[in-house]
N, C-alpha and C positions, 0 to 999 in steps of 0.2 A: 020618856026615858028610853034609852036605846037598849041594846042587847048585851047580855052577859054570856060568858061561856067559853069553853075550850076550843070550839070549832070556828070561832070567829077568825077572819082573815084580815090582816092589816097590811097595806103595801109598805114598801121600804120608805117611801117619802113620808107616809103618815107616821111611821115609827120615829123617823128622824125628826119630824116636826114635834112630836111629844117630848123627845129627849131635849130638843132645843128649848122648849117652854120650861122644862125642869131646870135647865142650866140658867135660864134667864130669871126665873122667879124664885128658885129655892137654893140652888147650890152652884155658885159661880166658880168655886174652886174645889179641888180635891177630886177623888175618884167617885164615880157613880156606882151605887150598889143596887142589886136587883130588888130588894125589899123597898128601898126608897122610891124606885120607879113604880112599883105596884101600888103603894099608898098614894103616890101623886096622881096616878091615872084614876084611882078610885075617886079622888076629889074632883078631878076634871069630869069624870062621868056623872057624878052626883050633881055637879053644877051645870050639866048639859053642854059642856064644851067639847066633848067628844062623843060620837054616836055609839060607840061600843067599848066594853071593858075587857081587855085581855087578862088572862089568868096570871097568877104568880109564876107558874112554870114557864110562861112565855118569856119572862125576864130572867129566870134562873137557869134553865137547862141550856147547855152549850150548843145544842143542835137547833135551837129556836132563833128566829130572826131577832127578837128583842135582845137576847143575851149577846148575840154576835155584834149588834150595833152598839151595845153598851161597851163591850171590849174594844171596839174600834174607837169610840170616844175616849176611853181611858188610856189608850196607847199614847206614849210620849212621841211628840213630833221630833223627827231626827233628819239629819242630812248626812250623806255618805261622801267622804272626800278621800282622795288618794295622795299620800305623802310623797316626798322626793325619792323614797326607796321603793315606790310602787305598791306599798301596803295600803289597803282600804281601811279607813277609820270611820266609825259611826259617831257623829257628834250630836248629842241631844240638844233640843231647844231648851235652854236653861229656864226661861220664863215659864214655859209649859210644864217643865219638870217640877219646878217649885210649886206651881199652882196645884198640880195633881198629887205630888208626893210630900207636901209640907208636913203631914202628920206622921210620916215614917222616916225617922232619922237614918235607919239602916239602908233603906232603899235610895235615899238621897245620896248617901256616901257611896253606895255601890255604883251609882251613875256618875257622880262627880269626880271621884278619885281617878278613874281612868282618863277623864278629861284633863285633870290637873297634870297627870303624867305625860299625856300627849303634848300639852303646852310646854312643859319643862323640856321635853326632848326636842321640840321644835326650836326653842330658844337656844339650847346647846348646839344644835345643828347650825343655827344661824351664826353663832359665835365662831364655831369651827370654820365655817365657810368664809367669814370675814377675815380670819387669821390666814387662811389659805390664799385669799385674794390679795391680802397685804404682802404675803411672802412672794407671790407671783409678780406683783407690781415691782418689788425690789429686784427680783431676778430679771425682769424685763428692762428695768432701768440700767442694771449692770451690763446687760447684753448690748443695749444701745450705746453705752459709754465705751465698751470694748470695740464695738463696730466703728465708732467715731475715731478712736485711737488708731485702729487698723487703717482706716481711710487716710488719716493724717500721715501714718508711716508710709503708706503706698504712694502718696503724693510726694513725700520727701525722696523716696527711692526713685520715682519717675524723674524728678528734677535732677537727682544725682546722675542717673543714667544719661539724661540729655546732655548734661555738662560734660560727662566723660566722652560722649559721642562727638561733641564739638571739639574737644581736645584731640581726639584721635584723628578727625578729619583735618585738623589744622597742623598738627605737629609731627605725626608719625610718618615713617617712610611707607612706600606702597606695600611691601611684603608684610611688615608689621601691622599696617593698617588693615589688611585683609584678614589677618589672624585675629586682631582685636575686634573687628566688626563681627566676625563669625562667633567669637566668644560672647559678645553682647547678645547676639540672637539666640544662643543656646544656653545661656547661663541659668535661665529659669526652668528650662526643660531638663537639662542634665548638668547640674552645677559642677560635677566632678570631671566633666570632659576637658575643661580648660586646664585642670591640674594634671590630667593624664598626658595631655599634649605638651604641657610645660616640662613634665618629667621626662618624656620621650626626647624632647629637644635637648634637655640637660644631659641625658645619657649620650646622645649623638655627639654633643660638643665635647664631652669627656673623652669619648673614644677617639675623636679627631685630635684632641690635645695629646693623648697617649701616643698615637701614631707619629705625630710630629716630633715628640720628644725622642722616640726611638730613631727616627731618621737623623735627627741632629746628632745623636750619640754615635751612630755608625759612621757618619761623615767625619765626626771629630776624631774617631779612632783611625780612620783611613789617613786623615791628614797627619796625625801623629806618627803613624807607621812610615809614611813616605818621607817625612822629615827625618826620621831616624835613619833610613836607608841613604838618604842624600848625604848625610853626614858620614 
């Protein structure tokens, strides 16, 4: 028979080995309790399977290695994930959770309800993202269609300008041709330039017509006066 007593020292590997035997032989699910471990080690000691028997305090007191390793085994396995908003979320291992907390409905709910909420929020975010993607796809399609229409209008305008250029080169006189070609060159840079030039030309023509009318009137008066004297 080995030794009993408070001053016995067990290594971390030895304690983990004892806890592993307990999980394999006695309690495959649920939380490990200090009293259960103490009774199990008593049996192992009496059977000669372990060389020494740790005290109950070894498994009960929080500052002792036995209790610390029990708590480590009782801890639920989790994984930390970061969602699309940059928030870190702790996700429990559901199998491990159910195995260790199956006797406590409250603790199960406490762990599973947040998981349910995270899942619901993730689904809602996915739905919203799909709606945004669909909306953007429609917008992109409309932009492509508008671009296609603009390109078609541009091509038609280019053809029209080309035909107009051919007419100018073929039909117009040199002075008019120079003006028309200048207008074609500047029409897209300054569309009002041709109108201003046309208005200026119209004003000059009007002034010229006015002056000619006055001259004709004066000459007519002189002719009438001379005729009167002659008579």
